[in-house]
Structure formats: C-alpha cells, structure tokens
N, C-alpha and C positions, 0 to 999 in steps of 0.2 A: 864611721862604721865598725859595730861590734867585728873581731875577727874569730871570733868560737861564736860563741852563742847569739842566735840572729832572733830579733825582735818584730812581729810581726803586729800591725794596728789595722782591727779592723774597724770602719767607723760606720755604723748603721747597721741595726739587726731587726729589720722588717722581715715582712715573708719569704723574701728567697736567701735567708741568710743561713737557716737552720745547718742545713747539707753542706754551707760551705764553710762554717765554723766544725765541724765535726770533721769534716774533711782535714782543715788546717792543724785541728788537734790532734789527729792519728798521725799526720805527717809529721808534727813537733816531736813524738817520740822518738821518730828515723833520723831527724836532723839536727839536733837540740836547736829546737825555737822554743819561744816563748810567744805566746799568744794571747792579745789583748782584745776584748770586744768594748766598745764604747758606743754608747748610747743616750737621748736623754731619757729615756726610760731605764733606769739602772735593773730593775726588780728583769724587764726583757732582755737586757745582756745578760744577768746573772742566769736566767732560764738559759741562755745559748751556750754560755761556757758550763755550767752543771755540773761545778765543784771540782772539774779536772784539772789535775795537777799543774799541767801546761801552760793553764789557763788564767787569766785573770777579767772581773767584767769593770767598767767604769763609766760613772756618769758624764754624759759630753752634752753641752750647751754648741753646736756648731759655729753659733754667732760671736761665741767667745774666742775670738782668734788668738789670743794669749795663750789659751786651754789650748787650741787645737795646735799651736807652735811647739808647746812644750812637750804634747804628744807625740806627733813629728818626729822632734828632735832627736828622742829614744829609738825611733824604730830604724830598721832597715828597710822594710817595702810596708805601704799602707795601700789597702782594700778598702777601696769605697764604694759604700752601696747605699749613698745618697741620693735622693732625687737630683735628676740630672742638674737642675738650676744651682744648686749648692757644694757643686764640687769644688770653685774657684779657687777659695782660700787654701783649701787641701794641697791641691795642687802645687799652688806657689809655695806652700812651705815646703812639699816634698822636694822641691826644685833646690829652693833655699838650706834646707838641711841634709839634702844628699839621700833622700829616701825612696827608695823607687816606688810604680805606684800601677796599680791596677783596677779597673772598673769595668762594669757589665754597657756603660752608657755609651751613647755615641758621642766622637769627637766632637765638643763645643766649637764654636769659631773660636773663643778667646781663646781657648787652650794652644789653638795652631801659632798664635804669636809667641808661644813658649818653647817650640824645637829648637831654636839654638841654644835657647839657656840650658836647656836639658839636655843635651846633646855635648855641650860645653863642659857640663858638671857630670856626666858620666852616667845620667840617672834614664831609665827606660820607664816609659808611659805608656805601659799596654791597655788602651782602650778595645769598647766593643766585646769583649770576653764573658758574654753570656750563652740566651737561647738564639734571638734576633732582636739585635744585633749580636754575633758568635759562633755560635754553632753551624749557622747560615754561610757565613765567609769559611771557616774552615771546610766544611763539606764540599761548597761550590769549587774551591780552587783545587782542593784533591782532584775531583773530577777532570776539571778544567786542565790541568796541567799535565794528569793522564791522558788526556785526549791529544791536548797538542803536543805529545812527546810519540805519540803515534803516526804524527803527521795530519791529524784530523783541521779540518778549519770550521771552527762553531760560526752555526752562522744565527742561531736564536737560544736565548736564555731566559726563562721564567722561574722565579721562585716562590714557594710560598709558606708562611707559618701560622699555625694558630696555635692557640693556648684555648683549650677547649675542657669539657667535662669528659670523664673515660662512658664507655658507653653505656655499663651496670650502672652508674650514676646519673643516667640522662633519662632524667624522668619530667621535665616539662616541654611544653611545645617551642622553644626555641632552641632547644639543643646546647643551652650555653650557661654557664654559671662564672662569677668572678672569681679567676684562679691570678690576678694580679692586679692592678692598679686600677680602680673602678672610673674614677676619673679621666683618665687616659683611654678608658674604653669608651666613653659618652662623648667624648668630644674627637674621639681618631675621624681620620679624614681633613679637617679643617686647615689643613697646610697646604702646600702646593702640590697636587697631584699630578706628575708628566714621566712619560715612560716613552718607549720606540715601538712600534711595531708592522713590520712587514716594510721596514724602510721608511717608513710617516712618526714624525712626531707627533704627540697624541697629549691631549690636556683636560681633565677635567673638571671642572668646578665643583664645588662640595655638594650646592644642592642634584646634582646628577650623580654624584658618585656611587652612591648603592644603588643605581639603578645599572651599573655598568659590572656585572662581575659574570664568571663562567663557570659551568660546571666541572666538577675536579672528581678523581674516585683515588682511592689509596688501597690497593690489596689487605684484606683484611679487615677493614675498618670501613666500606663502604663510600656513600655520596660524599661530597662537599660542594662548597661554592666559594672562588676567591673574588675577590676586589683589590683593585690596586691601593699600593702603598706609598704615600709619599714622592720622595723622588728617586724613582728608577735611576735617572741618566748620572748621577752621581756615581754609581758601582761601576762604570764604563771603564775609567782608569784604575778602578781598584782590581778589577777582574780581570783587565786586557780586552776588554770588550767592546774598543772603541767602533768598532767598524761592522758589527752585526747587525743585523736587520731587526731583530727585535729582541730587547730588554725591558723585565717585568719584573717587579718586586711584587707579591698581594697576600693578602690574609686571608687566614682560613676560616669558613664557618659551615656552619651545618646549612642545609638546603633548605629555604622558606625565609633565613635570617637576614639575609637583604632587603628581600621586599618590603617585611614588616617593620626593619629599622629604617627604611628609607620613608614612610609613613612618620614615624617620630620627626624625620629630618623635616621632611614637607610640613607636618604641622608649626614646626619651630622649637620643639620642647630640646632641641641638644645646644642651642644659644646660650653660650656664655658672656654675653657681651655686655647686658644690664638688669638689672636687679626686677623682680617681680612686683608690682605695687599690691598692697593688701593682704601679703601673703600669710600674715598670722592668721587671717580669718578664712582661709581659702580649706576646701578639700579637694582632693585629686579630681574629681568631675568638675570643681568650680576650674579649676587650673587647665583643662583641657577646651572645656567650653569658652575660657578665657581667647583661645585663639578658632574660634568660629562664631560665625555671623549672629545677630541675635533673632532668633524664633522662638515665639511663645509656646508653639504648639508642636514645634520636632523636639525631638528627645536628642539629647549629645548623640549618642549612637548612630541614630540616622544623619545628623548633620555632618559628623566625620565619615561616614560612609560615602555621603554625596560630595563630600570637599575634596576625599581622596579618590574620589571615582573608582570605588572599589564594588567586585558584585559581593551579594548578598551574602555567598557562603567562599568568600574570600578568608583562606587562611591567616591571612595577616588583622583581621578583624578579632577573632579570634585569642589569635595570641597577644594582639594589645588587650584586650578584655582579660586575659590571665594575668596581666600586671596589674592589675588593678585600679586601671586608671580612669574607670568610670566612678569609682568604690565614694560615695558619703562620708568619707574618712579624715579627720582634717590632718593636713599635711605636717604640720608639727614643727614647721621651720618660721622664725621671725623676719628672717632678709634670706636672700637667696636668687640667684638667675635662674630660667628657664632647667638649664643642664643640672644644675646643684638641686633642685626639684626632683629632676627625673632620677638623676644619681641614687636618691635617698631613697624612691620607690623600690629601683633595680637591686639595693645593697637588699633591701630586705625579702627581695622577691630570687634573686639569683645568687643567694650566699651560698657557699659548699655548706654542708651538714656536716657533722662530727665524723659521719661515715663514709662521707663521699671522696670518691679519687676523683685528679685530675686526669689530664692527658695533653702533651705536645705533640704536636703533629706537624712535619715539614715535607716538602714535594720540590725538586727540582727536577725541571723540564730541559735537556739540552738536546738540540738540536744540531747535526754536524754533517759535515759530508766527508767523505773518506773509500779511497780508491774509486772514484767516481760513482760513489752511491751514497743516496740519502738517509741519514740514520735521526732515531728519537730515543734517548736512554732518560725512564725516567727514577730518579733515585727518593726514595722514601723513607724517614724515621717516624715512628710512633713510640712514644714511652709513656707508662701510665705512673701516678704516684702512688706511694704506698700508702699514705693516710694523707691524713689533713694538714699535718705538719710537717713531712717529707714529701709535700708535692712533685709532680713532674715538674711546674715551673722552676720550685726550689733544687731540685736535683739537677735541672740543665744548666741553670745560672750558674749555681754553687760548687757546683765540680767544675766546669769549666773556669769560671773566674778560680778557683782554686787551684786547680792545675795550673793554669798561666803563671800564679801566684810564685808556686815552687820552682818551675822552670825557671825563673826570673832571680829566686833566689840560688839556686844549685848552679847557675850558670852557664844552662843548656842553651838561654835565649842569652843572647850576648851585642844586640843591636841596642842601642842607644837613641835617646829623644821618643818622638810619638810613632807610637805602632799599634798597627792594627791586624790582627791574626788571618793575612792572607799570602802568607810567607811559609812555604815548607819546614823552617826552621820551629815555627808555629805549629802550623795544622797538622804534621804528622806526630808527632809525641801528643798532642793534645787529643787528638781523634784517637790514637793507639789507646789510649788510657780509658776514654770515654767508653771504648767497646768494652772493656774490662767491667767497667758498671752497666753493660748490658743498655749503652747509646750507641746504635748501629743504625747503619743503612743498608737498605734492601734495592736491589735492581731490576729492571726490566727493560731491555734494548729491543728494538723493532723498525725494522727497512721500511722508511716511507715510500720508496718507488724503487 
C-alpha cells in the first residue's frame, strides 16, 4: 500500500454514484488521493470523472477476474457500487492485495467467511454504508446509545425508510416514481418477512404482505404507510435489542400504494419464477386477462374488479387503470416473467422526468421507560434531491459511502475485519458530516402514560 498518495478505486458508476464520485474527488484534493472510476460503460465512468485532474475513468468487465485483480492491486481502498451478487471476486481481491473495502450493500453470507482473513491482513471491510442499510443504522444507534446512557430501558423500536418522489413532483395517483433499481421494487417482500410485536413473533407470507401496513406521519410531509421489510429480527443483535417487546423494520409509501400494489400481487403479476407463453403476441390487456377466468361477455375491467372483490369506486382500480394495464398496446417483449412484464410497464409510467426531484424519508419510533414513565421518541429525516442526477438517493447513498471511505483512509476508523456502521467510532463522525450536507434528523418526544 502506498506510503504517500492513496489510490481509491470505485467499481460501478450507476445512479447512486454521481455524488459519491464528486465527494471523493473533492476530498482527493485535500488528502492527495487519486480516484479511479471503473464501469463496463466507459462513457458513464468518464461522465462521472468529468475530466477532473484527480480522477481517471476505465472500462471494466467485472467478470474478468484478472482485470479486477490488476485494478485492486493498485488500490488502497475499493468502493464497490456493484449489484449485491457481484461483490464476491472484488472482496476476495481486496483481502489478497490488502485494499480496504466499502459498500452500500448488506453483508452477504459468503463474505462473513472472510472475517478472519480480513482481520489477519489488516483490512477493513465496511458494509451497509448507504441509506437503508446505512443511515438507518447510524441514526438508530446514535439515539439508542443516547437513551441507554441516560439509563432508559428500550421496550420497542420501529424503523421505516422510503425512496419516494418529492411533493412538487408527485403527479400520479401512486405517489411513487422509481428512484432506484426497478427490479428490486417489483419483487420487494418476496423473501422472509418476520418481526416481533408486543412480545410475539410475527410472520407474514408474501401474498398477505401488502395488506398488513400501518399509517404513519412525518411532520411537514404528511401521511405515509409502512409495510414490513424482510427479516427485522436479525437487527436485535446489531442494535442490542434482543429483549425488546417490538422490533420492526418497514418500507414507506404514500397512502393507497399498498392496497393497489396488493392487487397486482394477488393477480400474480409480480411473480418472477416462470416465463409467460406467447408473450411476443400479447398486449398489456391480454397479459392481465391471462390471469382472469374466461368470459366472453365480461370486460377485463369487470372481471378484475370481481376477482379482487373491489368496490366500483375503489381508488386501487383507478391506480391500476392509470398504469395502462388495460391498454391494447403491444408489450414489446419476446420473453419475460410476469414481474419483468410489469417492470417494463412501470418503468414507462414511474420514470423520473428531467425536472423531477426525489425524496428520501426515514422514521424511527423508539419507546422506552425512564424514571418510572413510558416515553415515545420519533426521529425523522427527509431530504430532497437537487435534480435528476444529484438525487436524494444518490446523495444519501453516495455521501454515506464516501464519508466512510474517507474515515478508513485517514485512519479514523481503525477496526479491522467485517464492519457495519453501528459503533460510535463510525456513526458519530459520519452523522456529523451528513448534517453539514443538510441530512439531519428532527425529533419529537411524548409521554405515553
């Protein structure tokens, strides 16, 4: 590893990296770093570097292990912005060639096997440095540690995050546009959903997930609904909450979204497990009709309403109609799963316009006992995107990952091995710098009895 100038390698230059690259290039001037952005799309990497004297762009095929190893060998730290399933060879190369590693992804199971090797080689593998996971960990642990320091006993913890559209750009009945990977939105919730509520373990099968949501509000931004997200129970150890009565992680949407999305789930349109036959000759109307019974007298609209047992004036019906799923319009795919067909239509309808701005919302609800009384503190964060490139998603993910990378390179984070941002050595400096960028939490506390 270099003794003077440090080399930072960023692999993957997708939507969330514009702010990350800008941040690290600015820091490179202060700390004598060189930033290399690598992507399979060279033009995209060049666009991110934008001719900066501290940066260079490279074309990289991640499947070319020799090329990955060559680039990692020259790096002091690698920020991987690849899809979660593609980190493996990069992480292994980092350990072998002694480069630190930062990612916004969840820690994959296979990476945990590398803990001993990373520690032995003196490498920090800092995962979950995005918004969710990322800022949720940082902010939750800051509040939980603060309350414990006061002698409080935590009894319940709920946390919700949503990547949504800013109020001024909210111009469709779903209150939603894509701000991150569309596929992940379409297949959301298809893993294990489990949490703990009032001392009871709860499990929700996928076909019931979007009928189990709760109303929420964030001061200044109105009403939302939250549905449970994956496995909440695994965060008991991370947050020191093994004995709480309630632990729940959820996703935020605007009111009405969950009921309408549940209709698509019940129809079977989010299934990603098989190919639709004769897709090349289908319209969207044919596609929906393929999931309904045959009746030459009834329209697709009437059959769908009867199948889903919806009232004639149900907002969900209008939301489905707005998506264009009744349209006699060719789908334009030769092959695809139901989820892929739905994704294509949604990408056309939920696309951020050039003048649209997105919004990241986060809400923590923490109940605790202190001095013989029960309290609830609600901590909320809302940040808006600046434009269609410097989105709220790109800012929250990119700044968090970038600050984490800086702290590792400058020696402020000294722990080695696999690390997620739940300790004060990470959350204190990262949150402090995020506040300087306008990403901050507001709190309101109320007594429960």
